[in-house]
C-alpha positions, 0 to 999 in steps of 0.5 A: 933905530931902536938900537940906539935906545937899548931895544934888542931886536929878537932872532926868530929863535929867540921869538920862537922860545918867548912865544913858548914861555907865553904858551905856559903860561896862558895853559897855566892860567887856564888850569887855573880858571877851569880850577878856581871854585868856592871854598878852596884858598888862593894857596890852592890856586898857587900849588895847581900853578906850580904843578902846571909850570913843572910839568911843562918843563918850565920855571915859575918866575916869581917864586924867589924873585927880587928882595926879600924873594917873593914866596909863591908861583903866582900873584892873586888878589881877591875884590878889591885887593891891590895886584900882586897879593901872595897867595896864603889861607885866604878862602874864595868865596862864591861871587869873589872877583880874583886876579891872577897873575903868572909867570914863567921861564923857558930857556931864560925866556919869561913868558907873564900874564894875567886873568881875572875870574869871577867866582860862581854868580858874581852881582850884576855890577861886577859883571858889568865892570868885567865886561867894560873892563876887557873891552876897554882893553881891547880898545886899547890893544887896537889903538896900538900903532906902529910908531904910535904913542904909549898915549894913543892906547890910554885914549882908546881905554878911556874913551871906552870906559867914560862912553859907558853908562855904568861909570 
């Protein structure tokens, strides 16, 4: 059924390695969540991520990817910046909202995930935005069904967001 659409059914061994790559990414994102502080730069976060990924025996997925090659281990976007920001000298401040996207390769298989982290004390409006968007993500996951449609997921997300008083 899926093979005619170009979907490769993974073996249990392949799934195990995919899981290992995902676990490296998850661990790296948690290290970054615990490390982020006002006064550090986005490049500091990149260096922490690179060290953690390599200490796990993995390779950063993003570094060198594409043309021109992506120059960093993670993507970092602060506040209203669009996703896939390049780490650099930008200093992270108290109250910032930082999105971090991370990828790692284990035995040729990629793991990739992102988190959004409030830095220090953030405004009530920012906390509410974070709460609503995280809940919307979970509602979208809950709407996913075998044989369903992508629109079912987006409907679950939209229904939640439109139903909140904050938006």
